[in-house]
C-alpha positions as CSV (number, residue, x, y, z in Angstrom):
1,X,-17.8,27.9,10.4
2,X,-20.7,27.8,8.2
3,X,-22.0,31.4,7.2
4,X,-25.5,30.6,8.3
5,X,-24.3,30.3,11.9
6,X,-23.9,34.1,12.2
7,X,-27.7,34.5,11.6
8,X,-28.6,31.4,14.0
9,X,-26.1,32.7,16.7
10,X,-27.8,36.1,16.6
11,X,-31.3,34.8,16.9
12,X,-30.2,32.6,19.8
13,X,-28.4,35.5,21.6
14,X,-31.4,37.8,21.2
15,X,-33.8,35.0,22.8
16,X,-35.7,34.4,19.6
17,X,-37.7,31.2,19.0
18,X,-37.2,30.9,15.3
19,X,-35.0,32.2,12.5
20,X,-36.6,32.5,9.0
21,X,-34.5,32.6,5.9
22,X,-36.1,33.0,2.3
23,X,-35.5,34.2,-1.0
24,X,-36.7,37.6,-1.8
25,X,-36.7,39.0,1.9
26,X,-34.1,39.8,4.5
27,X,-33.6,37.4,7.4
28,X,-36.2,37.5,10.1
29,X,-36.5,36.4,13.6
30,X,-39.6,35.4,15.9
31,X,-39.1,37.1,19.2
32,X,-41.9,36.6,21.8
33,X,-44.3,35.6,19.2
34,X,-43.7,38.5,16.8
35,X,-41.8,38.2,13.6
36,X,-39.1,40.9,13.0
37,X,-36.6,41.7,10.2
38,X,-32.9,41.6,10.7
39,X,-30.9,44.6,9.4
40,X,-29.5,42.7,6.4
41,X,-30.0,42.9,2.8
42,X,-32.6,40.8,0.8
43,X,-31.5,37.2,0.1
44,X,-31.2,36.2,-3.5
45,X,-31.3,32.7,-4.8
46,X,-27.7,32.1,-5.1
47,X,-26.9,33.3,-1.5
48,X,-29.8,31.3,-0.1
49,X,-28.8,28.1,-1.8
50,X,-25.3,28.5,-0.7
51,X,-26.3,29.1,2.9
52,X,-28.5,26.0,2.9
53,X,-26.0,23.7,1.1
54,X,-23.3,24.4,3.8
55,X,-25.4,22.3,6.4
56,X,-26.7,19.5,4.3
57,X,-25.3,16.1,3.6
58,X,-24.8,15.0,0.0
59,X,-28.1,12.7,0.4
60,X,-30.0,15.6,2.0
61,X,-28.9,18.0,-0.9
62,X,-30.0,15.6,-3.6
63,X,-33.5,15.1,-2.0
64,X,-34.1,18.7,-1.6
65,X,-32.9,19.5,-5.0
66,X,-35.4,17.0,-6.4
67,X,-38.1,19.0,-5.0
68,X,-38.8,17.5,-1.6
69,X,-39.0,19.4,1.7
70,X,-36.7,18.5,4.6
71,X,-36.9,18.1,8.2
72,X,-33.7,17.8,10.1
73,X,-31.7,18.7,13.2
74,X,-28.7,21.0,12.9
75,X,-26.1,21.6,15.7
76,X,-23.3,24.0,15.8
77,X,-21.0,25.3,18.5
78,X,-20.6,28.6,16.8
79,X,-24.4,29.1,16.7
80,X,-24.7,28.1,20.2
81,X,-26.3,24.8,20.2
82,X,-29.1,22.9,18.4
83,X,-31.8,23.7,15.9
84,X,-34.8,22.0,14.3
85,X,-34.8,22.8,10.7
86,X,-37.5,22.8,8.0
87,X,-36.3,23.5,4.4
88,X,-39.0,24.1,1.7
89,X,-39.6,25.4,-1.8
90,X,-41.8,28.4,-2.6
91,X,-42.6,30.4,-5.7
92,X,-39.8,32.7,-5.6
93,X,-37.1,30.1,-4.4
94,X,-36.3,28.3,-1.3
95,X,-36.8,29.0,2.3
96,X,-35.8,27.7,5.7
97,X,-37.1,27.8,9.4
98,X,-34.7,27.3,12.3
99,X,-36.4,26.6,15.6
100,X,-34.0,27.3,18.5
101,X,-33.6,24.4,20.9
102,X,-32.4,25.5,24.4
103,X,-29.0,24.0,25.4
104,X,-30.4,22.3,28.6
105,X,-33.6,20.2,28.7
106,X,-36.2,22.1,30.9
107,X,-37.6,20.5,33.9
108,X,-41.4,20.3,34.7
109,X,-40.6,22.9,37.4
110,X,-38.7,25.3,35.0
111,X,-41.8,25.4,32.7
112,X,-44.2,26.0,35.7
113,X,-46.3,23.0,34.9
114,X,-48.7,21.9,37.6
115,X,-48.1,18.9,39.9
116,X,-50.9,16.9,38.1
117,X,-48.6,16.3,35.3
118,X,-46.3,14.4,37.5
119,X,-49.5,12.3,38.7
120,X,-50.1,11.5,35.1
121,X,-46.5,10.4,34.6
122,X,-46.8,8.0,37.6
123,X,-49.1,5.8,35.5
124,X,-47.2,2.8,34.2
125,X,-49.4,2.2,31.2
126,X,-52.0,4.1,29.0
127,X,-52.0,7.1,26.7
128,X,-51.0,10.8,27.6
129,X,-51.5,13.4,24.9
130,X,-49.8,16.8,24.6
131,X,-51.5,19.0,22.0
132,X,-51.5,22.5,20.5
133,X,-51.1,24.3,17.4
134,X,-47.7,24.7,15.7
135,X,-45.2,26.6,17.8
136,X,-47.0,26.3,21.2
137,X,-44.2,24.4,22.9
138,X,-45.5,20.8,22.6
139,X,-42.0,19.5,22.1
140,X,-40.6,21.3,25.1
141,X,-43.3,20.1,27.3
142,X,-42.7,16.4,26.2
143,X,-38.9,16.9,26.7
144,X,-39.6,17.9,30.3
145,X,-41.8,14.9,30.8
146,X,-39.2,12.6,29.5
147,X,-36.6,14.1,31.7
148,X,-38.7,13.6,34.7
149,X,-39.2,9.8,33.8
150,X,-35.5,9.7,33.1
151,X,-34.6,11.0,36.6
152,X,-37.1,9.4,38.7
153,X,-38.0,6.0,36.9
154,X,-35.9,3.0,36.0
155,X,-37.4,2.6,32.5
156,X,-36.4,1.8,28.9
157,X,-37.7,5.0,27.3
158,X,-37.8,5.0,23.5
159,X,-38.6,8.1,21.6
160,X,-39.6,8.5,17.9
161,X,-39.1,12.1,16.8
162,X,-39.0,14.1,13.5
163,X,-36.4,15.2,13.9
164,X,-34.7,14.7,17.4
165,X,-34.7,18.1,19.2
166,X,-33.7,17.8,22.9
167,X,-30.9,15.3,23.6
168,X,-31.3,13.2,26.7
169,X,-28.5,11.4,28.5
170,X,-29.7,8.3,30.2
171,X,-29.9,8.7,34.1
172,X,-32.0,6.4,36.1
173,X,-33.7,5.3,32.9
174,X,-32.2,4.1,29.6
175,X,-33.2,6.6,26.9
176,X,-33.1,5.5,23.2
177,X,-33.8,8.2,20.8
178,X,-34.7,7.5,17.2
179,X,-35.2,10.0,14.3
180,X,-37.8,9.3,11.7
181,X,-36.1,9.2,8.2
182,X,-32.7,8.4,9.7
183,X,-33.2,5.6,12.1
184,X,-36.7,4.5,11.2
185,X,-38.7,4.9,8.0
186,X,-41.9,6.2,9.7
187,X,-43.6,6.8,13.0
188,X,-45.6,3.7,12.2
189,X,-42.7,1.5,11.6
190,X,-40.8,2.9,14.6
191,X,-43.7,2.0,16.8
192,X,-43.7,-1.6,15.3
193,X,-40.2,-1.9,16.1
194,X,-40.3,-0.4,19.5
195,X,-42.7,-3.0,20.7
196,X,-40.1,-5.6,20.1
197,X,-37.5,-3.6,22.1
198,X,-38.7,-4.1,25.8
199,X,-39.9,-0.6,26.1
200,X,-41.7,0.9,29.3
201,X,-42.3,4.3,27.8
202,X,-42.7,5.3,24.1
203,X,-42.8,8.8,22.9
204,X,-44.4,9.3,19.5
205,X,-43.6,12.7,18.1
206,X,-46.8,13.0,16.1
207,X,-49.9,10.8,15.9
208,X,-50.4,11.9,12.2
209,X,-52.3,9.1,10.7
210,X,-54.8,6.2,11.4
211,X,-52.0,3.6,11.4
212,X,-49.7,5.4,13.9
213,X,-52.7,6.1,16.1
214,X,-53.8,2.5,16.0
215,X,-50.3,1.3,16.9
216,X,-50.0,3.7,19.7
217,X,-53.3,2.5,21.0
218,X,-52.0,-1.2,20.8
219,X,-48.9,-0.2,22.7
220,X,-50.8,1.5,25.5
221,X,-53.3,-1.4,25.8
222,X,-50.5,-3.9,26.2
223,X,-48.9,-2.4,29.2
224,X,-46.7,0.5,28.0
225,X,-46.9,4.3,28.8
226,X,-47.3,6.2,25.4
227,X,-46.9,9.9,25.1
228,X,-47.9,11.5,22.0
229,X,-48.8,14.9,20.3
230,X,-51.6,16.1,18.1
231,X,-52.2,19.5,16.3
232,X,-55.4,20.2,18.2
233,X,-56.4,23.2,20.3
234,X,-58.4,21.6,23.1
235,X,-59.0,18.4,24.9
236,X,-62.4,17.8,23.2
237,X,-61.1,18.4,19.8
238,X,-58.3,16.0,20.5
239,X,-60.7,13.2,21.3
240,X,-62.9,14.0,18.3
241,X,-59.7,14.0,16.1
242,X,-58.6,10.6,17.2
243,X,-62.1,9.0,16.9
244,X,-62.8,10.8,13.4
245,X,-59.2,9.7,12.0
246,X,-60.2,6.0,12.4
247,X,-62.1,4.1,9.7
248,X,-65.9,3.9,10.3
249,X,-65.8,0.3,11.5
250,X,-63.1,1.2,14.1
251,X,-64.6,4.4,15.7
252,X,-66.5,2.7,18.4
253,X,-63.5,0.6,19.1
254,X,-61.4,3.8,19.4
255,X,-63.8,5.5,21.8
256,X,-63.8,2.4,24.1
257,X,-59.9,2.5,23.9
258,X,-59.8,6.2,24.8
259,X,-62.5,5.6,27.7
260,X,-60.4,2.7,29.0
261,X,-56.6,3.7,28.5
262,X,-56.5,7.5,28.0
263,X,-54.8,9.0,31.2
264,X,-55.1,12.6,30.3
265,X,-54.7,15.4,27.6
266,X,-52.6,18.6,28.1
267,X,-53.6,21.3,25.5
268,X,-51.4,24.3,25.6
269,X,-51.0,27.8,24.1
270,X,-48.1,30.3,24.6
271,X,-49.2,33.7,25.8
272,X,-47.0,36.7,26.1
273,X,-46.0,38.0,29.6
274,X,-47.1,41.3,30.9
275,X,-43.7,43.0,30.1
276,X,-43.8,41.4,26.6
277,X,-40.4,40.1,27.0
278,X,-41.4,36.4,27.2
279,X,-44.2,33.8,26.7
280,X,-45.8,31.4,29.2
281,X,-47.3,28.1,28.6
282,X,-51.0,28.1,29.7
283,X,-52.5,24.7,29.8
284,X,-56.1,23.1,29.5
285,X,-55.9,19.8,31.4
286,X,-58.3,16.8,31.2
287,X,-57.8,13.8,33.5
288,X,-59.8,10.6,32.4
289,X,-61.9,10.1,35.5
290,X,-64.7,7.3,35.4
291,X,-67.4,9.9,34.6
292,X,-65.3,11.3,31.7
293,X,-64.5,7.8,30.4
294,X,-68.2,7.0,30.3
295,X,-68.9,10.1,28.3
296,X,-66.2,9.2,25.8
297,X,-67.4,5.7,25.3
298,X,-71.0,6.8,25.0
299,X,-69.7,9.3,22.4
300,X,-71.0,12.3,24.3
301,X,-67.7,14.2,24.2
302,X,-69.5,17.5,23.9
303,X,-70.4,17.1,27.4
304,X,-66.9,16.9,28.8
305,X,-66.0,20.6,29.1
306,X,-68.6,20.7,31.9
307,X,-66.9,17.8,33.7
308,X,-63.5,19.5,33.2
309,X,-64.8,22.7,34.6
310,X,-66.1,21.1,37.7
311,X,-63.0,18.9,38.1
312,X,-60.5,21.5,39.5
313,X,-59.9,19.8,42.8
314,X,-58.5,16.9,40.6
315,X,-56.2,19.3,38.6
316,X,-58.5,19.8,35.6
317,X,-59.0,23.0,34.1
318,X,-60.4,24.5,30.8
319,X,-58.3,26.8,28.8
320,X,-60.3,29.8,29.6
321,X,-60.2,29.0,33.4
322,X,-56.4,28.9,33.1
323,X,-56.1,32.2,31.2
324,X,-58.3,33.9,33.9
325,X,-56.1,32.6,36.6
326,X,-53.0,33.8,34.9
327,X,-54.4,37.2,34.3
328,X,-55.4,37.6,37.9
329,X,-51.9,36.4,38.9
330,X,-50.4,39.0,36.5
331,X,-48.6,36.2,34.8
332,X,-49.8,37.1,31.1
333,X,-50.6,40.0,29.0
334,X,-54.4,40.3,29.2
335,X,-54.8,41.4,25.6
336,X,-53.0,38.2,24.5
337,X,-55.1,36.1,26.7
338,X,-58.2,37.7,25.0
339,X,-56.8,36.6,21.6
340,X,-56.4,33.1,22.8
341,X,-59.6,32.8,24.7
342,X,-62.6,30.7,23.5
343,X,-65.4,32.7,25.4
344,X,-63.9,36.2,24.7
345,X,-66.9,37.9,26.7
346,X,-65.2,36.7,29.9
347,X,-62.1,38.6,29.0
348,X,-63.4,41.9,27.6
349,X,-63.1,43.6,30.9
350,X,-59.4,43.0,31.1
351,X,-58.5,44.1,27.5
352,X,-56.4,47.4,27.5
353,X,-56.3,47.5,23.6
354,X,-59.8,48.7,22.5
355,X,-59.0,47.8,18.8
356,X,-59.2,44.1,19.9
357,X,-62.8,44.5,21.1
358,X,-65.7,44.0,18.6
359,X,-67.0,47.1,17.0
360,X,-70.6,48.2,17.7
361,X,-72.1,49.9,14.7
362,X,-74.6,52.5,15.6
363,X,-77.5,53.0,13.2
364,X,-78.1,56.6,12.1
365,X,-81.8,57.6,11.8
């Protein structure tokens, strides 16, 4: 048993999302969004190096020692399952973050995702994007979407991940999972290869550069359903990011592609539950209707929020709408909702902690 498994197992048992280990501080865990130290001594360089080296292969150790950061998956029965790992260098030494991967792939129902997500997945071609900042559960939502397709469609599903988090056993579909750096050189290379492997669905773990975005567009245009992620906080910012990422001569083409082939955008945040013992995914949802498609192609993306706001009967909702609904249904903590809201004035009446509200300075005459 690797000694690091004791920390990882403790974090998993306590329901933490992440375990942080770094030189110069005690081990820490993130529980319901808050970082807390474990009652343990401060880790020194030698101990931290020994802990990390226990889980690395010879090649991984050489690469890390040469100064590169590492992304990998680690699985241990003693620690209770699978973890996504990032190893990094910092001024005082090395550090590591272990993201806890649940042992079972969640379903769309488990996550409480609305039925409109299933309707998106009924499309046999096009682009579906799941977006949000780091740590908002994008990978979990995508895993549930792949699970739904795997159970309900007879598809060849190819996933490109960095690293592989949730493991999918083939059910009605054939699921082929490939890890960047281990099975393919990059997302772009993996996409090129996937197009020669008779795919029906391609999952791209991150649309991180113009080449990968362009290849994903090609795949969606040529009859495949493509699922991808971006680190953007709203549907509008997602569309802007894709267009802005392309060279000047390809921006109009990118807007036309999105208007014609985008199926929807799911942007999510994780908000604490009222009892503070969990977090719930709150979603902004855009469905690419003909009206929204015209706005995208005419580069009037700034007008799209109004269309989303009035499209609730189609399953669309802005983030603030979703947060307000969740507050009224007592599903989330109103203070945390206020922090995550765009138009904070709408949420001030629900806030219980006055320190969150803007302070009014009174002039003294």
